[in-house]
C-alpha positions as CSV (number, residue, x, y, z in Angstrom):
1,M,14.2,-2.2,4.4
2,N,17.9,-3.1,4.0
3,I,19.6,-4.2,0.8
4,R,22.8,-6.2,0.4
5,L,24.4,-6.1,-3.0
6,T,26.9,-8.6,-4.2
7,N,28.3,-9.4,-7.7
8,R,28.6,-13.1,-8.7
9,G,30.2,-13.1,-12.1
10,N,28.0,-11.0,-14.4
11,T,25.1,-11.3,-12.0
12,L,24.1,-8.7,-9.4
13,V,22.4,-10.3,-6.4
14,A,20.3,-8.0,-4.4
15,A,19.3,-9.5,-1.0
16,L,16.3,-7.5,0.3
17,N,15.3,-7.5,4.0
18,G,12.2,-6.0,5.4
19,E,9.2,-4.3,3.8
20,L,9.3,-3.1,0.2
21,D,6.6,-0.4,0.1
22,H,6.1,3.3,-0.7
23,H,8.4,4.2,2.2
24,T,11.4,2.2,1.0
25,A,10.9,1.8,-2.8
26,D,12.9,5.0,-3.8
27,Y,15.8,3.9,-1.6
28,I,15.9,0.4,-3.2
29,R,15.6,1.9,-6.7
30,Q,18.5,4.3,-6.1
31,K,20.7,1.5,-4.7
32,L,20.0,-0.9,-7.5
33,D,20.4,1.7,-10.2
34,A,23.7,3.0,-8.8
35,E,25.2,-0.5,-8.6
36,M,24.0,-1.4,-12.1
37,L,25.6,1.7,-13.5
38,K,29.0,1.2,-11.9
39,S,29.4,-2.5,-12.6
40,T,29.4,-4.8,-15.7
41,T,26.3,-6.5,-14.4
42,K,24.2,-8.1,-17.1
43,N,21.8,-10.1,-15.0
44,V,20.0,-9.4,-11.7
45,V,18.7,-11.8,-9.0
46,L,16.4,-10.2,-6.4
47,D,16.4,-12.3,-3.2
48,F,13.1,-12.0,-1.5
49,S,13.7,-14.6,1.2
50,K,13.7,-11.9,4.0
51,V,11.0,-9.7,2.5
52,T,8.0,-9.5,4.9
53,F,5.7,-7.2,2.9
54,M,5.4,-5.7,-0.5
55,D,2.9,-3.3,-2.1
56,S,2.5,-1.8,-5.6
57,S,5.5,0.5,-5.1
58,G,7.6,-2.6,-4.9
59,I,6.1,-3.9,-8.2
60,G,7.1,-0.5,-9.8
61,V,10.7,-0.8,-8.6
62,I,11.0,-4.3,-10.0
63,M,9.4,-3.4,-13.3
64,G,11.6,-0.4,-13.8
65,R,14.8,-2.4,-13.1
66,Y,13.5,-5.2,-15.4
67,K,13.1,-2.7,-18.3
68,N,16.6,-1.4,-17.7
69,I,18.1,-4.9,-17.7
70,Q,16.2,-5.8,-20.9
71,K,17.9,-2.8,-22.6
72,L,21.2,-4.4,-21.8
73,N,20.0,-7.8,-23.1
74,G,20.2,-9.2,-19.6
75,K,17.8,-11.2,-17.4
76,M,16.2,-10.7,-14.1
77,S,15.1,-13.5,-11.7
78,L,13.5,-13.8,-8.3
79,A,14.7,-16.0,-5.5
80,G,13.2,-17.1,-2.1
81,V,9.8,-15.7,-2.8
82,N,7.3,-16.6,0.0
83,E,3.7,-17.6,-0.9
84,R,2.1,-14.3,0.0
85,I,4.5,-12.3,-2.2
86,R,4.3,-14.9,-4.9
87,R,0.6,-14.2,-5.2
88,I,1.3,-10.5,-5.6
89,F,3.7,-11.4,-8.4
90,E,1.2,-13.7,-10.0
91,M,-1.6,-11.1,-9.9
92,S,0.6,-8.4,-11.3
93,G,1.8,-10.5,-14.2
94,L,5.5,-10.3,-13.2
95,L,5.9,-14.1,-13.3
96,K,5.1,-14.0,-17.0
97,L,8.2,-11.8,-17.5
98,M,10.7,-13.4,-15.1
99,S,11.1,-16.7,-13.2
100,A,11.0,-17.3,-9.5
101,Y,13.4,-19.9,-7.9
102,D,13.8,-21.4,-4.5
103,S,17.4,-20.2,-4.1
104,I,19.9,-17.6,-5.4
105,D,22.1,-20.4,-6.7
106,E,19.3,-22.0,-8.7
107,A,18.3,-18.5,-10.1
108,I,21.9,-17.9,-11.3
109,N,22.3,-21.4,-12.8
110,K,19.1,-21.1,-14.8
111,M,20.0,-17.7,-16.3
C-alpha cells in the first residue's frame, strides 16, 4: 500500500494504491494523522481509484480519521470507489456518514 498526499486549498487528498488491510492500516493511519497535524487541512478526500482490496482494518482507519475531521468541523469524502469496495462501505454504514464521488475534483467541489 502506497499513499500520496497533496493539499488542494483546505482539502487534503490522500491517493491510496494497493491493499488497505491489517498489514497496511497502521501505516496509512500514521501518514494521514501526521499530515493532518502539520497542515491547515479542514477537509479530506480519500481517493480509492487504485485500491484493490480492503478489510475491516481499512474501515477502522477511515472511521478514526472521520471522527478527527468532525472535531475540526471538516468533512471527509471518498473518490473513485470501485463496486466491490463500495459494497463494503455500504454494509459498514460509512456511506451514511460521507459521500462517494466518481472523481477527486467532484468530491472537492461538493464539499
